[in-house]
N, C-alpha and C positions, 0 to 999 in steps of 0.2 A: 537521786540516781536510780530509784527503783523502777521508774518508767522508761529507762534507757536501755532495756535489754536488747542485745544484739548490736549495739553501736560499738565503735572502736574504743571509746572512752570507758564504757562499762566493762568491756572485755579486758582492758588493761588492768582495771581494778581487780577483777576476778583472778587474773593470772599473776599479777605482781604484788597484790596486797591481800592475800588470803587472811581469813579471820584466825587469830591466834589467841591462845590462853596466856596472856602476858602477865608479868608481875603487877602491873598497874591495874589490870582488870580484877585480879585476885584480891588486891588491896581494897578496891571499891566494893567487892562482894563482902569482905570481912567488915568493912565500915557499915554497910547496909544491915548486916546481921546484928551488929551492935545497936544500931538505932531501933531495930525491931524487938530484940530480946531483952535489952537492958533499959532502953529509954521509952519503950512502949509505943513507938510510932507504927502507924498502919502500914501493911505490906504494900498497899496501893497508894500510899500517901505521897505528897509532893517531895518530902525530904528524901525518901527512898528512891522515888522516881528520878530525882535530879542526879543521883549517883549512877543509876543503871540504864536510864533511857538512851543514852548516847550510843550504845551498841546493843540495845535490846537484851541485856543480861537479866538474870533473875537472882535473888538473894540466896542461891543454893551453891554450896561448894561441891566440887567433884572429888570423890574419894581417890580415884586413880591419879588425878592431877596433883593432889596433895602429897602423894608418895613418890612421884617422879615429875620433877619440874619440866623435863623435856617432853613430857607427854602432852599432846594437843588433842583434847577430846572433841574439838570442833570438826576434826577430820572424820569423825564417825557419822556425822549428819549427811545422809545421802538423799538424792532426789526421790520424791514419792509421786509418781505420775498419777496414781489413783485419786489422791486428794488434791494435789497441786494443779493438775490439769483437768481430769474428768470432773472433779467437784470444785474446781477453782477457776482458772483462766478461761477454759472452754465454757463452763457454766455461765460465767459472767458475760462472755461474748454472746451466747445463745439468749440469755435474758434480755440483753440490750437489742438484739435483732427483733425479738418479740415486742419489746416496747416501741420500737420504730414502727412496726406494723400497726400497733394499737393507735399510734399518733396520726395515722392517715385518716382521711375523711371516711373511707369505707373500711376501716380497720377491722371491725368485727367480722365482716365477710372474708377478709384476707386471712384472719386467724382461723376461721372455720375451714377455709381451703387448706391451710397448712396442716391442721389436725388431720384432715381427711387424707392428705397425701402421705403423711407418715404412717397412718393406719393401713394404707394400701400397699406399703412396701413389704415384700415377701421376706420371711426369715431365710437364713442361709447357714449351712453347716450344722453341726450338732448344737453349738451355742455361740457361734461367732456373731450372728445378727439375729436378735430375737424379735418376736412380734411386739410392737409398742401398744400402749394403751390408747384409749379414744381421745383423750384431751391432754396431749403432752405439753401444750403451751402453758398449762397451769403450773407445771414443774413441781407438783406436789406428790408426796408419797412415792417417790421414785428412787431407785437405787443407782449408784454411780455407773454401773455397767449399762444402764439405760441411757444415761447421758452420752456414753461412748458410742452406743448404737446410733443415737441421733446424729453424732458427728459423722459417722460413716455414711449415713444416708442423706446428709443435710443438703448437699449441693443441688441435686435434682428437685428436692422438695421446696427450696427457697427460690427456684428459678422463676423469674418474671413476676415476683410478688411485689417488687418495689417499682413505683411508677417512673423513677428516673433511670433510663437505660444505662447511663454511665455508672451510677451507684450500684445498680443491680449487677452489672458486669464485674465491678470490683468485688462485690460480696461473693460472687462465684469463685473468683481467684483466691480470695481470703479463705473460704471454706475448703477449697482444694488443698491449699498450702497447709492449713491446720491439720487436715486429715493425713497428709504426707508426713508432717512432723510427728504427729501422734503415733503413726505406724513405726517410724524410725525409733521413737523413744521406747516402744514396747518390744523391740526385736530381742530374741533370745540368742542371737549370734551376730556379732558385728565384725567387720573387717576395716582396714584403713580406708578403703574406698567408701564404704557406707558411712563411716564417721565423717569423712569430708563432705559427703552429700548432706548429712544431717546438720553439719556446722553451717553450711550455706543456707539451708532451709531455716535454721534458727534465726539467722540475720534477716532473711526475707520476712519471716513471720513477725519479728519484732517491729520492723518498719511498717508492715501492713497493718498491724494492730494500732500503731500510733496514727497512721493515716486514717484508719477507721474511726478512731476516737475524735480526731479533728473534724472529719467530714460529717460524721453523724451529728456532732454537736452544732455544726453550722447549718445543716439542712433540716434536721428533724429535732426540734425541742421535744423531749420525751418526758412522760409522766410514769408513775408506777403502773404496773398492770393491775387489773382488779384483784387478782390473787395476791399480789404483793401488798396492796392496800388493806385487804381483809386480814392478812397475816399480821401486819403492823398494828392494826386495831386490836386484834385478839391478844397480842403480846402486851400492849399497853394496858388493856383492861385487866389482864391477869396480875399486873403489878399495881393495880388500884389507881392508875393515872387516867386523866381525861384526855382522850386522843381524838383528833379530828378524823372523820371518816372520809374526807376528800382525798383524791389522789394527788400526791406531792410530786414535784419535779425529781427526776432521777437522771444521773449521768453515768457514763461508762468510765470506770476508774481503773487505770492500769498501774497506778502507783502502789503496788502491793508486792509482798514478798513472793507470792505464788507466780506472778508474772516475772519478777526478777530472777527467780530460781531456774527459769528455762535456760539461762546461759550456763548453768552448772551441769547440764546433762551430758554433753559431749566430754568434757574433762573428767566427769565422774565415772562415766562408762569406761573411758580409757584407763582410769586408775584402778578401779575395783571390779569391773565387769558389768555385764548387762543388767538392766533393771529388774528382770524377772527373778533374780536371785535375792533381792531384798525389798521387793514391793510389798506394801501393806495389804495387797489383795490376798496374800497367803494367809494373813491373820483373819481377814474378813471372811474368807472361805471357811475357816475353822468354826465360825459362828453358826453355820448352817445346821450342824448336828444338834446343838442344844436348842436352837429355835424349833427344829422339827420335833424334838422330843416334847417341847412344851405344847405344840399344836396337837399332839396326839393325846392330850389330857382333856379333862372336862373344864379346865381353868379354875377349879376349886380344889384346894388341898393338892396342888399340882406337884409339890415336892415328892410326896409319897408315890404318886403315879409315875413320875419320871424314874424313880428308883426301881419300881416294879417293872417298867418297860425295859430298863437297862439290864435287869436280871434275866428277863425272858430273851432279850437279844443275845446275851452271852450264852445262854443255854442252847439256843438255836445255832450259834456259831460253833459251839463244841460238838453238837450233833452233826453239823455239816462236815467238820474236820474229821470226825470219826468215820463217817460214811465215805469220805474221800479216801481215807487210808485203806478202807475195805475194797476200793476199786469200783464203787457205785457211781455212775455218771448221773448227777442230779438233773442236768439240763435235758437229758433224754426223757426224764419223767415229767417235764413241764407240759402243760396243755398248750394248744396253739395260741390262745389269748395271752398266756403268761410269757410265751416266747416273744410275742410282739412287744410286750412291755419291757423285756430284758434286752437292752441294746447290745450287751456283750454277746448275746446268742446270735446276733446277725453279722458280727464283724468278720467271721471266717478267718482264713489264713492271711495274715498281712503281707506275706511274700508274693501272693498272687496279684495280678494286675487289677483284678476286680473280683467281687464276690456276688454270686447270683444263685438262686435256688436250683437244685439239681433234680428235682422231682418232675414227673410227667403227669401230675394230677389233673391238670386242666388242659383240654385240647380244643382248638378252634379250627374248623375246616375252612378252606379258602372259599368254598361256595357259600357257606353260611355267612362268612365275613363280607363277601361282596354284596349279598342281598341286604344285610343290615346297614351297609355304608354306601349304598348305590349313588347317593347324591352328595357325598362328602368329597371335596377336592383332595383331601389328604390321602385318599385311596385310589386316585386316578392312576392307572397303569401299575397298580400295586404289585401284582404277580410278576410282570415283566421286569420291573425295577429290582425286585427281590432276586430274581433269577440272575440278572446281570451282576448284582452285588455278590451273590454266592459264587458265581463263576470266577469273578476277579479274585476272591479269597482262595478258592481252590487252586487257581493258577499261580498264587503267590505274588500277585501284583501289589505294589505299594499303594496305589490309588484304588480304593474300593468302589469308586463311583464311575469306573470306566464304562464306556459304551461298547456293546458287541452287536454284531448282526444277529437277527433272529435265528438264523440257522445254527449259530453257536450256542446261544443260551437256551434254546428249546430242549437240548439234551439234559439240562439240569433237572433232576427228579427229587421230589420231596416225599418223605415217608408219610403215607396216608393222606397226602395232599392237605397237610395241616401245619399249624404253628402251635406252640405251647406258650401262652402268655404268662408273664410274671408281673407282680405289682411293684417290685422295686429291685434296685441293684446298688451295690456299694462300690465306689471307685477308690481304690487304694493308690496312694502316691507318696513320693518322698518330698518332704518339706525342705525349705531353704537351709535349715539347720540340721539336715541329714537325719531326720526322724520319719517314721512311717505314720501316715494319717489317712483318714477315710472321709469321703463325702457321700452321704446317702442321697440317692436319686429315686424318686417315686412318681409314677404316673397319676396317682390319686392325691398327691401332696403338692404344695407350692414349690418344693425343691426339685425342679425338673429341668433346669438350664445347665448346660455343659460348655466347656471350652476345649478346642482341638488345636494342636500345633499346626501352624502354617509352614510347611516344609518346601513348598514349591514357588511361592511368590518372591518378588524382589523387594528392594528397599521401600518402594512406594506402596507395598501391600501391608495390611495389618499383621502383627505377629501371631494373632490367634483368630480362629474361626469360632463362632458361637452357634449353638443350636438348642432347640427345646425338644425334650424327649416326649414323644406322643405315645410310644409303646415300647415295651420290653418283652422279648420273647426269644425262644430258641427253636430252631428247625433241625430236622435230620435230613441231610442232603447228600446226594451222590452224583457222579458224572461218569459215564462209561469209559472215558479216556483218562480223566484226571484222578478220579477216586472211585473205584468200583463198589466200595461198601459205604453204607450210610455212616455219616459222621455227624456228631452234634455241632451246631454252629450258633453261638449267641449273637443276637442282632438287636440294634436299637433303631426304632422308627422315629425319625426326627423331622422337625421343621427348621430350615436354615435361616439364619440372619445374614445380612450383608452390611458392610461398613457404609456409613453415610459420607460419601466423598465430599459433599458440600460443607461439611462441618470441620473446623480446625480443632484437633484434639491432640492429646499427648502431654508430655512433661513441659515442653516449651510453651504450649498454649495454656497450661494449667487447667486442663479440662479432661474429663473422662471420655473414652471412645463412645461415639453415638452410633447405634446400629438400628436396623429395622428389618422386619420380616421381608423375605423375598416375595413379591406378589404371587398369588396362587396360580396365575396364568403362565408363569415361568416354569418350565419343566424342572428347573433346579430347586424349586421351592421345597419339595419334600423328597426324602431319600432315606437311605439306610446307612448305618455306621457300625463298624466293629468296635465293641466296648473297649478293647485293648488300646484303641487310638485316643481315647478320652484322657485328657490330662487330669482334670478334676472338675468339680462343679463350678458354675459361674454365678455371680450375684448380679443380676440384671434388674435395674431400677427403672420403672417407666419414666419417660420424659413427660411429666404431668402437664407442663406448660403448653405442649403441642396437641394435647387431647387425643381422642380416639378417631378411628376411621374404619369404614367398611370396604375400602378400596383394595386392601391387601389380601382379602379372602372373599372371593366370589362364591357364594354357596346358596343353593335353593332350599336348604334345610339345615338341621343341626350339624355341627362339625366338632370333632374332638380337638381340632386345632384352634378353635375360636377362644379368645381370652374371656369374652363376656358377651351377652346379648347386645350390649351397646357398641360392640366392635372391638377391634384390636387397638392397642396403643400404637400411635403412629411411629414413635421412636422409643428406644431404650438406651440407658447408659450402662456400660460395662464398668461396674464399680471396682476401682483399683484398691480400695482400702477396706475390703470386707474383712480381711485378716492380714497378719504380717506376711504370711506366705504368698498371698495374692499380690501384695504390693511388690515383693521382691521378684516376682515373675516378670514384672514390667520394667524393673530397674536393671535386670540382667546381672544382679550381684549375688544371687543365691548360690551358696556352695553346693547344696543338695540338688540343684537344678541342672547340673552339668549333664549334657546329653539329652535333656528334655526341654530345650529352649531353641528358638530359631537362630539361624546364623546371623540374621540381621535383627536389630532391635532399636527402638526409639531411645537413643541415648542422649538426645539433645537436652541440655540443661536449660531451664528457663532463664531469661535475662534477670540478673539481680534486681530486686525492687529498689528504687532510689532510697538512699538513707535519709531518714527523718529523725531528727533529734528533738524537735519541739513537740509539745503535747499540751492539752488543755488542763492538765492535772494541777491542782493546787498543792505546791510543794511545801506549804506550811504544815501539811498533815500528810506525811508519807507513810503513816501506819494505819491507814484506813482499810476498810473491807473492799471487796471487789467493786462494789457499787457505792456511789456517793449520793447521799440525800441532801438536797439543797433547800435552804429556807428562803424566805421572801427577799433577803438581802444578798442572795447568791453565795452564801458561805456554807461550808460543810458543817452539818449538824453532828455534834459528838455528844453523846450522853455521858456525863461525868457523874460518878458517884461522889457524894459529899465525903470529905476527909474526916476521919474520926479524930 
């Protein structure tokens, strides 16, 4: 039954037959202890295994259960998304997708393409999506958070890599559903509505993974990847065995506890709370400090060096505390380079809508800017558009891209006919679980895409608009009738995206929204935006399968808006699973998003995936790992240690 996750039969067992610490089980444990301690049988021997294998028990008594017979210690075992999903079911799925690519005639080329696509995905947030390594398909020396990053970015990266259009389309739906389920599993605040959505998503994912197992086994006979074969050879040689260096057949195995445990997430969350309270990621994070302490040593006699570093760290901590009590502001003493390294120095006041530098250190005159960017389409009618934007804000209009007659906006005056540019801005926002968070946006970094609420469109319009920040600056502006004195106004210079109307996206289609740059010949392509209207940063992933184009930006010279000398990406996908807050903005279920979401939202649920109860799993061995190794006779290979 391990491979039946999500089916009605499996859910009936989970609900009506929970695992209990029964008198029969305790008796079997006592008998196993007798065999081990008094008769000398091996712990892994057949005699002990015969008593305990039926329910996967171990010959260990529970102290609390011995004192209270009504106590069921099995209720303490809670889901662990970090290892069961990130390092379990998802990792097994990713491995098999890579094996399928290797099995194709031009597999090496497709693997190279996949590596390059993942490498070209930009990071997002402070640590939500991090930059991946050059050869992720080797799956070596990687941390579990990197596997989760791969899941968030997987759909655009795998697009059109499989020659069968039907199978490729299914893989896209599978990756989208897996990303949605993973986001639900990691939420820090659940409601009855979100649990219902997650429950249906669990059913769909179970059926889709069974379908994936059957379809991939039929269409693509797969072997080990070169990295897997090399690892198997190294492990065999380290044990003194003679191991064949050839690549052996490998299958996708879902008859594992990690797959089965996905049915326990919804009832577990409803019973004890969200997974962020008991995830093993908390313990894993605590390992960073001792690891960092070791890296600061010479790796020789490191124990004494670690102690010395700990003493110095405590001395510095005491000094900082003493200076703080004396009212000395240490951050004011930091150099500019140290302030850039200190993220906390840039956060500012979290109650503000955004945080931007307040200094007037750098000034750029309009005349100087026009000369430097004379052939850049991003600066066409720059000054006129800026005047219209500032006039709309001075007039208190909701839409800051309103058009005015020249006679109206010519009265807008800028102090010293200049702007004061800045390198970055931080957008503060309230998350779905009613916390304050921040997205850094910088013109010199890869984190420069934003999303804006669509408050004017109807049900056929997208809920959000997207833009790329080309410039961050402030101006000092006045108008003889609206505002007679100069006032500071923070402005973003942006390049707008538009929804691809020819592409079906959303929850019902199981696809991310696909967008593209507005052609530079369109007067709406470039404009200005009030930073207060920005919801948060956006994670836009290039649609690699559709390539680049020069048609969206006609320029006779360099342009600050150009992605690359090779051209702009033709399309981008607005990733819905960059983090939990991003996913909840599209589901319209975030408690903290009240007042910051559109009146209309794509609430269509996808059609339930047809229930599939069959699989290609060999049920004679339901205790295998995520992947099955098959010998020449088609049987699962299980390495058995000789009984003592």
